ZASE-721878 format. One record per residue: x, y, z of N, C-alpha, C in turn; residue number from 1. Coordinates in steps of 0.02 Angstrom, whole numbers. Each point is the difference from the previous one (the first is absolute). Layout:
% residues N
    n.u    n.v    n.w   ca.u   ca.v   ca.w    c.u    c.v    c.w   i
      X      Y      Z      X      Y      Z      X      Y      Z NUM
...
% end
This chain:
% residues 400
    n.u    n.v    n.w   ca.u   ca.v   ca.w    c.u    c.v    c.w   i
    730   -614   1079     22     68    -15     75      1    -11   1
     22     26    -57     71      8    -14     22     69     23   2
     62      5     22     28     65     20     66     12    -36   3
     11     62    -19     63     22    -29     35     45     51   4
     62    -14     14     38     40     47     39     56    -35   5
      3     57     34     44     55    -22     43     20     60   6
     64     12    -13     48     15     54     15     74     -4   7
    -17     37     54     -5     73     -6     26     36     62   8
      7     66     -8     16     43     56    -48     60      4   9
    -25     22    -58    -50     53     -2     21     61     41  10
     55     29    -20     30     55     39      4     65    -40  11
    -58     32    -15    -69    -21     15    -32    -36    -60  12
    -61    -24      9    -38    -32    -53    -16     53    -54  13
     18    -14    -63    -11     49    -53    -35    -31    -60  14
    -10     40    -52    -38    -23    -58     32    -61    -34  15
     67     -2      0     35    -57    -29    -15    -64     38  16
     -7      5     66    -17    -58     40    -72    -23    -15  17
    -44     48    -10    -70    -17    -16     -2    -37    -67  18
     40     24    -48      5    -32    -66     27    -72      8  19
     51     -8     42     30    -65     12    -53    -50     27  20
    -40     22     48    -51    -44     28    -50    -21    -54  21
    -23     48    -39    -49    -16    -52     28    -48    -52  22
     64     10    -18     32    -44    -49     15    -69     29  23
     17     -2     64     13    -65     33    -64    -41      2  24
    -56     33     15    -64    -34      1    -17    -27    -70  25
     14     41    -50    -15    -20    -70     45    -57    -22  26
     66      6     14     48    -51    -24    -10    -67     35  27
    -17      3     64     -6    -62     39    -70    -31     -3  28
    -49     42    -20    -71    -23      0    -21    -22     71  29
     29     32     51    -14    -18     69    -58     40     27  30
    -35    -30     48    -56     35     32     23     43     58  31
     62     -9     22     24     35     60     72     23    -10  32
     14     63     16     68     26     -2     25      7     72  33
     54    -36     16     31      2     66     65     40     -5  34
      1     57     32     60     42      1     39    -14     65  35
     61    -23     -7     43     -7     59     44     62      3  36
     -8     38     52     28     67      4     48      7     59  37
     58     31    -13     46     16     54    -35     43     51  38
     22     -6     63    -30     39     53     25     72      2  39
     21     23     57     18     70      7     71     16    -24  40
     41    -52     -9     67      9    -27      7    -44    -62  41
     38     25    -50     -4    -27    -67     65    -34    -23  42
     -5    -33    -57     55    -41    -26     64     39    -11  43
     -5     62    -22     59     40    -13     26     34     64  44
    -27    -20     57     24     28     63    -24     70     12  45
    -66     11     -8    -29     66     10    -63     -6     43  46
    -16     52     38    -66      2     31    -53     17    -52  47
    -56    -34      3    -55     17    -46    -26     70     15  48
    -23     35    -50    -20     70      8    -61      6     46  49
    -46    -49     -2    -55     -5     48     -3    -73     23  50
    -33    -13     55      4    -67     28    -37    -53    -41  51
     11    -63     19    -26    -56    -39    -76     -3     -1  52
    -32     24     52    -73     -4      3    -33     48    -49  53
     27     60     -5    -28     48    -48     18    -20    -72  54
     59    -28    -10     18    -25    -67    -44    -60    -20  55
    -14    -43     49    -42    -58    -14    -71     21    -20  56
    -26     50     35    -68     23    -15     -3     30    -71  57
     52     38    -19      2     29    -67      2    -56    -53  58
     39    -53     14      7    -55    -48    -65    -39     -6  59
    -34    -10     55    -64    -36      0    -52     38    -41  60
     -2     65     11    -47     41    -38     22      8    -73  61
     65    -12    -13     27      6    -67     -4    -63    -42  62
    -27    -55     29    -10    -60    -42     22    -66     29  63
     43     -1     51     20    -63     31    -56    -28     43  64
     -1    -65     10    -52    -32     40     23    -18     70  65
     64    -16      8     29    -16     65     70     32      2  66
     15     31     56     69     25     12     27    -40     58  67
     54    -38    -12     34    -34     54     69     33     10  68
     24     -4     61     62     35     16     60    -45    -12  69
     49     26    -37     65    -34     -5     39     19     63  70
     15    -49     44     32     16     64     66     38    -10  71
     16     41     50     62     38      1     60    -45    -16  72
      0    -60     28     56    -48     -9     15    -11    -74  73
    -52     -3    -42      8    -10    -72      4     65    -39  74
    -32     52     26     -9     61    -39     64     41     -7  75
     38      7     55     59     43     -1     61    -43    -16  76
      4    -23    -63     51    -46    -23     18     13    -72  77
     54    -32    -24     17      7    -71    -54    -34    -42  78
      3      9    -66    -55    -20    -43    -15    -75      2  79
     52    -42      4    -12    -72      1    -34    -22     64  80
     21     28     57    -29    -19     64    -71     29      7  81
     -9     61    -24    -67     31     -2    -47    -43    -41  82
     23    -21    -59    -42    -40    -45    -16    -68     30  83
     49    -33     30    -13    -67     27    -51      3     57  84
      4     50     43    -48      8     54    -70     12    -26  85
     -6     42    -51    -65     15    -29    -31    -60    -35  86
     41    -35    -40    -25    -58    -37    -19    -57     48  87
     41    -13     50    -17    -52     49    -66     15     34  88
    -11     64     17    -62     19     35    -60     -7    -46  89
      6     24    -62    -55     -6    -47    -16    -73    -15  90
     52    -42     -3    -11    -72    -11    -39    -30     58  91
     18     18     61    -37    -23     59    -74     20     -4  92
    -11     60    -29    -68     28     -3    -40    -28    -58  93
     32    -40    -43    -36    -36    -52    -10     36    -66  94
     40     52    -15     -9     33    -65     22    -46    -56  95
    -32      6    -57     17    -42    -57     47     34    -49  96
      6     67      5     45     37    -45     26     61     37  97
     55     27    -27     29     63     25     15     43    -61  98
    -23     62      2     11     46    -56     41     60     23  99
     54     14    -37     43     57     17     11     44    -61 100
     17     63     13     17     46    -54     73     -6    -18 101
     17     11    -62     69     -4    -22     12     44    -61 102
     63     15    -14     16     35    -61     -9    -46    -60 103
      7    -66     10     -5    -49    -54    -72     -7    -24 104
    -46    -14     46    -70     -8    -18    -18    -68    -26 105
     48    -46     -4    -13    -68    -24     32    -49     49 106
    -35    -54     18     25    -46     50     50    -49    -27 107
     -4    -17    -65     44    -53    -26     74     17      6 108
     23     63     -9     71     14     10     24    -12     72 109
    -45     11     49     17    -13     70     12    -75     11 110
    -44    -41    -29      6    -72      8     62    -26    -36 111
     14     28    -59     61    -19    -37     62     20     39 112
     -1     61     29     58     24     39     12    -45     61 113
    -54    -23     31      8    -45     58     33    -65    -21 114
    -20    -28    -57     31    -61    -26     73     12    -17 115
     16     59    -28     69     17    -17     44      3     62 116
    -26     31     52     38      6     63     11    -69     30 117
    -52    -41      1      8    -67     29     50    -42    -40 118
     -1      6    -65     45    -38    -44     72     24      8 119
      9     65     13     67     29      4     15     25     70 120
    -25    -35     49      4     22     70     71     10     23 121
     45    -46    -17     70      5     22     34     61    -30 122
    -13     12    -65     29     59    -33    -26     65     32 123
    -66      1     13    -29     60     30     29     12     69 124
      4    -52     42     27      8     68     73     22     -1 125
     38    -27    -46     71     18     -6      8     74    -18 126
    -40     23    -49      4     70    -20    -25     46     55 127
    -52    -21     36    -27     40     54     53     10     54 128
     32    -55     21     52      4     51     58     43    -23 129
     20     -7    -63     54     41    -27    -18     74      2 130
    -60     16    -20    -21     71     -1     -4     29     71 131
    -20    -41     48     -2     23     70     71     13     26 132
     47    -43    -18     70     11     22     30     62    -32 133
    -28     21    -57     23     61    -33    -29     63     33 134
    -42    -11     51    -26     57     38    -68     25    -23 135
    -33    -37    -46    -67     21    -22    -51    -17     53 136
    -54     40      2    -56    -17     44    -33    -63    -27 137
    -40    -33     42    -31    -63    -22    -44     11    -61 138
    -44     51     -3    -41      9    -60     41     11    -63 139
     53     41      5     43     12    -59     37    -63    -19 140
     23    -38     50     36    -62    -14    -46    -51    -34 141
    -63     -4     24    -48    -46    -30    -17     21    -71 142
    -11     65    -11    -16     25    -67     56    -17    -49 143
     63     10     21     57    -16    -42      3    -75    -15 144
    -16    -40     51      0    -73    -10    -56    -21    -48 145
    -58     32      6    -54    -13    -48     24     17    -71 146
     38     55     -5     25     21    -65     43    -52    -34 147
     39    -37     39     43    -52    -30    -42    -56    -31 148
    -62     -7     22    -45    -51    -27    -49     30    -51 149
     11     63    -18    -42     33    -50    -68     21     26 150
     -5     10     67    -65     16     30     -8     73     18 151
     38     44    -31    -10     72     10    -16     34    -66 152
    -27    -38    -46    -21     28    -64    -54    -44    -29 153
    -28     21    -55    -51    -41    -33    -68      4     34 154
    -35    -57      2    -69     -2     25     -5     11     75 155
     54    -14     37     -1     10     72     66     32     22 156
     -4     63     18     59     37     22      1      0     77 157
     44    -41     28      3     -6     73     45     53     32 158
      6     57    -35     27     60     33    -55     48     18 159
    -63    -15    -21    -58     43     13    -32    -20     67 160
    -19     50     41    -21    -15     69    -61    -45      6 161
    -52     11    -40    -59    -42      6     11    -69    -29 162
     41     -6    -52     19    -66    -26     39    -39     53 163
     45     34     36     40    -33     52    -46    -27     54 164
    -46     41     24    -46    -21     53    -46    -56    -26 165
    -24      8    -61    -42    -52    -30     36    -66     -7 166
     65      3    -17     39    -61     -5      8    -34     68 167
      5     41     52      2    -28     68    -65    -36     16 168
    -57     27    -23    -64    -33     11     -2    -67    -37 169
     23      0    -62     -1    -61    -40     45    -53     31 170
     59     20     22     45    -48     33    -32    -30     63 171
    -33     43     39    -32    -23     62    -57    -48    -16 172
    -39     16    -52    -55    -44    -20     26    -68    -21 173
     52     -1    -41     27    -63    -24     29    -42     58 174
     28     33     50     32    -36     55    -49    -21     54 175
    -47     45     18    -43    -13     58    -73    -16    -17 176
    -24     21    -58    -71     -6    -14    -13    -10    -75 177
     26    -55    -29     -7     -9    -73    -72     -7    -23 178
    -47    -10     46    -71     -4    -21    -28     69    -17 179
     34     54     22    -23     68    -15     20     18    -71 180
    -46     29    -37     14     22    -69     25     72      2 181
     61     13    -24     24     70     -3    -27     37    -61 182
    -20     61     10    -26     44    -53     33     68      6 183
      7     34    -56     26     69      4    -36     45    -49 184
     -4     63     19    -26     52    -45     53     53     -8 185
     -2     35    -56     51     51    -12    -15     63     40 186
     52     26     31     -6     62     39    -15     57    -48 187
    -47     43     17    -23     53    -45     32     68     15 188
     25     32    -52     11     73     -3     54     30     45 189
     26    -37     50     49     31     44     52    -51     21 190
     57     26     21     53    -42     25     -5     -3     76 191
     22    -56     28     -2    -11     72     31     58     39 192
     55     28    -26     37     52     37    -18     71    -22 193
    -49      9    -44    -18     67    -22    -15     45     60 194
     27     61      0     -9     45     57    -47     57    -15 195
    -27      3    -60    -49     52    -16    -63    -32    -27 196
    -56     32     15    -65    -26    -22    -14     24    -71 197
    -13    -48    -44    -16     17    -69    -64    -36    -20 198
    -57     32     11    -64    -30    -18    -33    -38     56 199
    -50    -39    -18    -43    -34     50     31    -65     26 200
     49    -27    -37     36    -59     24     70     23     19 201
     15      0     65     64     25     25     30    -50     49 202
     65      3     10     32    -45     48    -17     21     71 203
      1    -49     46    -10     16     70     55     46     26 204
     60     -8    -27     57     43     19    -16     73    -13 205
    -25     14    -61    -15     70    -18    -58     28     42 206
    -49    -41     15    -57     22     40     23     17     71 207
     40    -44     30     26     13     68     42     63      1 208
     42      8    -49     44     59     -2    -42     64     -1 209
    -51      0    -41    -44     59     -6    -38     12     66 210
    -25    -53     30    -37      7     63     45     28     55 211
     60    -26      6     45     21     54     28     70    -12 212
      8     19    -62     24     68    -15    -52     53     15 213
    -62    -14    -19    -52     50      6    -40     -6     65 214
      5    -60     33    -38    -14     61    -76      6    -12 215
    -19     -3    -64    -72      1    -16     -9    -39    -65 216
    -64    -11    -18    -15    -39    -60    -17     48    -56 217
     49     14    -44    -12     47    -54    -34    -35    -59 218
    -13     38    -53    -38    -26    -56     36    -58    -35 219
     67      4     -5     37    -54    -33     -8    -66     37 220
      6      3     66    -10    -61     40    -72    -23     -4 221
    -46     47      5    -72    -17     -2    -16    -38    -64 222
     29     20    -56    -14    -32    -64     31    -69     -6 223
     50    -15     43     36    -64     -5    -24    -53     49 224
    -49     19     42    -24    -48     50    -76     -5     -2 225
    -28    -57     17    -73     -6      5    -27     42     58 226
    -63     14     -1    -31     40     53      8    -34     68 227
      0    -67      0      7    -37     63     67     14     33 228
     53      5    -40     66     16     28      2     71     25 229
    -29     46    -38     -5     69     22    -32      4     70 230
    -55    -37      8    -36      1     64     42    -29     57 231
     37    -53    -14     41    -31     52     61     41     18 232
     30     33    -49     56     45     14    -24     58     43 233
    -56     29    -18    -28     55     38    -18    -22     71 234
    -31    -57      5    -21    -26     65     61    -11     46 235
     52    -30    -27     60    -14     41     33     65     22 236
      4     48    -46     32     64     16    -40     37     54 237
    -66     -3     -4    -42     33     50      9    -31     69 238
      9    -66      2      8    -35     65     69     10     30 239
     52      2    -41     69     -2     26     39     64    -13 240
    -24     41    -45     34     63    -21     63    -12    -42 241
     14    -61    -19     61    -13    -39    -13    -52    -54 242
     46     -1    -49     13    -58    -41     70    -22     17 243
     12    -65      0     63    -27     25     54      2    -53 244
     60     19     21     61     -9    -40     59     -7     47 245
     57    -20    -27     57    -17     42     26     59     41 246
     -4     61    -27     28     57     37    -33      9     68 247
    -64    -18      5    -35      8     64     26    -49     53 248
     32    -54    -22     28    -49     46     74     13     16 249
     30     48    -34     72     12      7     22     10     73 250
    -33     43     40     22      8     70     -3    -65     40 251
    -51    -40    -12     -7    -64     35     56    -48    -19 252
     14     -3    -65     53    -45    -24     68     21     26 253
     13     65     -2     66     24     22      8    -13     75 254
    -52     11     39      2    -15     72     13    -74     11 255
    -36    -43    -37     10    -72      7     72    -20    -12 256
     28     23    -56     67    -20    -19     52     26     49 257
     -7     63     21     49     30     45     -2    -29     70 258
    -55    -33     18     -4    -30     67      8    -76     -1 259
     12    -28    -58     13    -72     -6     75    -13      1 260
     20    -56     30     70    -19     -7     10    -40    -64 261
     62    -13    -18     15    -33    -63    -31    -70     -4 262
      2    -36     55    -30    -67      0    -75      3    -14 263
    -34     49     29    -72      8    -12    -14     15    -74 264
     43     42    -31     -8     14    -71     15    -61    -43 265
     50    -38     19     18    -60    -37    -58    -51     -1 266
    -40      1     53    -55    -48      6    -61     18    -42 267
     -1     61    -27    -58     22    -39      0    -35    -68 268
    -59    -20    -21     -7    -35    -64     27     42    -57 269
     41    -30    -42     27     34    -59     68     32      9 270
     22      8     63     65     33     13     55    -52     -8 271
     43     10    -49     54    -48    -15     65     37    -17 272
     54    -36      0     64     23    -27     23     68     28 273
    -11     10     65     24     61     31    -43     62    -11 274
    -60     -9    -29    -43     58    -12    -19     35     65 275
      0    -37     55    -19     30     64     46     59     18 276
     64     -6    -18     48     54     15    -15     61    -44 277
    -14    -12    -63    -15     55    -47    -64     36     20 278
    -51    -39     19    -64     30     21      9     43     62 279
     37    -25     49      8     37     62     45     61     -8 280
     53     -7    -39     46     57    -10    -34     57    -37 281
    -38    -16    -51    -33     52    -39    -58     33     38 282
    -26    -34     51    -55     28     39     20     65     34 283
     62      6     18     24     59     37     -9     64    -40 284
     10     -3    -66      0     60    -41    -62      8    -44 285
    -43    -51     -1    -59      3    -45    -47     56     21 286
    -22     38    -49    -46     57     14    -71    -14    -22 287
    -10    -54    -38    -67    -21    -23      6    -73    -20 288
    -57    -32    -12      3    -69    -21     33     -6    -67 289
    -16     45    -46     31     -1    -67     75      9      5 290
     22     47     41     72     11     11     34    -63     28 291
    -33    -33     47     27    -60     31      7    -56    -52 292
    -52     -9    -41      3    -51    -52     58     12    -47 293
     10     62    -19     54     16    -47     69    -13     31 294
      5      9     65     64    -12     34     15    -76      5 295
    -52    -40      5      9    -73      6      7    -34    -67 296
    -36     24    -50     -5    -34    -65     68    -13    -31 297
      9    -61    -25     59    -19    -38    -22    -37    -62 298
     46    -16    -43    -15    -37    -61    -28    -70     17 299
     24    -28     55    -18    -69     18    -70     -5     30 300
    -21     51     37    -63     -3     36    -51     47    -32 301
    -54    -29    -25    -51     40    -34    -37     44     50 302
    -31     51    -27    -41     46     40    -54    -38     37 303
    -35    -45    -36    -55    -36     31     24    -49     54 304
     58    -29    -10     27    -46     52     14     38     65 305
     28     59     -6     14     41     59    -65     23     33 306
    -49     19    -41    -65     21     27    -32    -57     39 307
      5    -62    -26    -29    -56     36     33     -9     68 308
     66     10      2     35     -4     65    -26     53     48 309
    -12     60    -24    -26     53     43    -70    -18     26 310
    -41    -31    -41    -66    -22     23      8    -52     55 311
     47    -46     -9     12    -51     52     28     31     64 312
     39     52     -7     24     36     60    -59     33     35 313
    -43     32    -38    -58     35     29    -45    -49     36 314
     -9    -60    -28    -46    -49     29     36    -50     46 315
     66      9      7     41    -45     41     -8    -73    -20 316
      3    -12    -66     -7    -67    -27     69    -31     -8 317
     10    -57     33     67    -29      4      8    -60    -46 318
     63    -19     -9     15    -56    -45    -32    -65     23 319
     -7    -10     64    -30    -62     24    -76      0     -6 320
    -28     53    -29    -72      4    -13    -15     -7    -75 321
     46    -31    -36     -8     -8    -72    -39    -64    -14 322
    -64      8    -16    -43    -58    -14    -17     -5    -75 323
     37     37    -41    -21      8    -69      4    -66    -40 324
     42    -47     21      4    -64    -35    -51    -51     26 325
    -38     20     50    -51    -45     28    -66      6    -40 326
    -42    -49      8    -67      5    -30    -42     48     42 327
    -48     34    -32    -45     44     39    -36    -38     54 328
     -7     30     57    -33    -34     57    -70     28     13 329
    -20     51    -36    -67     27      5    -14     42    -61 330
    -63     17    -11    -21     47    -53    -42     53     33 331
     20     62     -8    -35     56     32    -43     37    -51 332
    -64      2     13    -46     37    -44     -4     72     24 333
     15     47    -46     -7     71     17    -67     28    -22 334
    -25    -23    -57    -63     28    -27    -30    -49    -50 335
    -67      4     -7    -33    -43    -49    -69     28    -16 336
    -25    -20    -59    -69     16    -17    -41    -65      1 337
    -62      1    -22    -43    -59      4     27    -57    -43 338
     28     18    -58     30    -51    -43     59    -34     36 339
     40     41     35     56    -26     38    -23    -45     57 340
    -53     21     35    -27    -42     54    -23    -68    -27 341
    -32      0    -58    -22    -63    -30     59    -45    -16 342
     54     30    -26     60    -39    -16     29    -32     64 343
      5     40     53     28    -26     64    -44    -56     27 344
    -66     10      0    -45    -52     25      5    -65    -41 345
     12      9    -65      4    -58    -45     66    -38      9 346
     54     36     16     67    -30     -1     32    -11     68 347
    -28     28     53     35      0     64     14    -70     27 348
    -43    -48    -18     11    -69     24     62    -31    -31 349
     24     29    -56     59    -27    -34     64     38     19 350
     -6     53     40     58     39     20     27    -29     65 351
     64    -22     -2     27    -37     57     38     43     51 352
     -9     66     -4     26     46     51    -58     43     24 353
      5     29     60    -54     43     24    -12     61    -45 354
    -63     15    -13    -18     63    -32    -20     47     56 355
     39     53      9    -12     45     56    -24     67    -24 356
    -35     35     43    -30     64    -19     26     59     42 357
     40    -13     51     29     54     40     56    -29     42 358
     38     45     33     54    -23     44    -26    -17     70 359
    -63     13     14    -28    -13     66      1    -74     16 360
     23    -16     60      1    -69     27     40    -48    -43 361
     48     26    -39     42    -43    -41     71      1     29 362
     33    -58     -1     66     -5     29     46    -38    -49 363
     40     37    -37     47    -31    -46     58     49    -10 364
     60    -26     -7     59     43     -5     -3     47    -60 365
    -28    -24    -57     -6     44    -58    -50     56     13 366
    -53    -16     37    -49     52     17     29     50     50 367
     46    -22     43     33     46     46     42     50    -38 368
     33    -23    -54     38     46    -42    -48     49    -33 369
    -58    -24    -22    -49     43    -33    -24     55     47 370
    -13    -19     62    -23     49     50     54     52     12 371
     62    -22      5     56     46     11      7     48    -60 372
     -6    -27    -60      6     41    -60    -54     53     -3 373
    -61    -20     18    -56     48     -1     12     57     50 374
     24    -17     60     14     52     50     57     46    -24 375
     50    -28    -33     54     41    -27    -27     47    -54 376
    -44    -27    -42    -28     40    -55    -38     61     26 377
    -40    -10     52    -41     54     27     38     44     50 378
     64    -14     12     38     35     52      9     75    -14 379
    -10     21    -62     12     71    -17    -62     43      6 380
    -56    -30     22    -61     39      9    -14      7     75 381
    -41     49     21    -13     11     71    -26    -62     36 382
     16     -7     64    -14    -61     38    -74    -18     -1 383
    -44     49      8    -72    -15      2    -24    -26    -68 384
     30     26    -53    -18    -24    -68     31    -69    -12 385
     60    -10     25     32    -66     -6    -45    -55     27 386
    -26     12     60    -42    -51     31    -62    -15    -42 387
    -29     53    -26    -60     -8    -41     15    -38    -64 388
     56     15    -32     18    -33    -62     19    -72     12 389
     35    -15     56     21    -68     14    -61    -46     13 390
    -54     28     25    -60    -40     14    -26    -35    -63 391
     19     27    -59    -21    -33    -62     27    -71     -4 392
     59    -12     31     29    -67     -1    -42    -51     39 393
    -41     25     46    -38    -44     45    -73     -7    -22 394
    -17     34    -54    -70      0    -24    -10    -50    -56 395
    -61    -19    -14    -15    -46    -56     21     32    -67 396
      6    -40    -53     19     28    -65    -52     48    -27 397
     22     43    -45    -46     46    -34    -44    -41    -47 398
    -65     11      2    -47    -35    -44    -42     52    -36 399
      1     -4    -67    -39     46    -40    -46    -40    -45 400
% end
């Protein structure tokens, strides 16, 4: 049995994701689609709108065969570290290909760009360092450096968000798992950052914005998501009374920062170059999470980089807990169907790390971080509901 991997967040799972799965199956000719999905906190440093278990169930019903969890250690990172963690894990799990969406829609420009970067590595590094010393954020500095090599125009524009992430996947495949075949499909009808829903294929950003503004599922959202996602959104809201967003964590974050000393803030993953002082000073006057972000934001530090720091503050994740450059030490199954079960039974003898199905009776430092992150994620709901939701971590995977 061949498997094709897709690297996802499904926040929430929408019609575009369903299209991606169907096209990945077609392009790869694989019998099994393995989705490696971020848990409760995401790559851009955000809490997922509903938890990983409800998102996994929607994805399984929407066409994936196995949902495995991308550990927090890899998930809440910049694009290159996010990609390397996902590719290393999929490689351990035995996938033969990985398919991602991009603005380009063709894989050959990605492979050519990788060769160009390798051939001109010294020039690229020199320009990157120069741009950083000029005060640019890392993404802007990298985009400008790509531009000097002609990689922000033509067949592959590395100023586009999905192309950038896709290029990170290709680089990780070439470095860590050259046996994996990279594939890409063209992203349909919407831009990654679109904030309004236009038709049945909409960005996750626009869907979340609409959900959080209306606190209900209106017709525009309903038309942009499969029925399975509608059911899981409704189910989660009925159980917890909320959908998650950063503003709900604002009092917890402000309390954490105001009661931490500078050394404790310095030890948090991602806090560098005196940011601890700026974070603590602005906490005194911040009136909302959005207000706080605006007070901290500078040209050098991107919005997403600061959000990731806030997630690490919330989960108390420290610099000495950075395992992102390590190989995966386990594979966590969140959900699977019969096809997925057959794939696991067929391949498990070739997987050289434990395949685990819950946090029960497991003892590993990365799993300890996962447990802490889950408790932080559920901290904004009533205690009796928290306990009920956390029990999902100790139960067997969802099987449909």
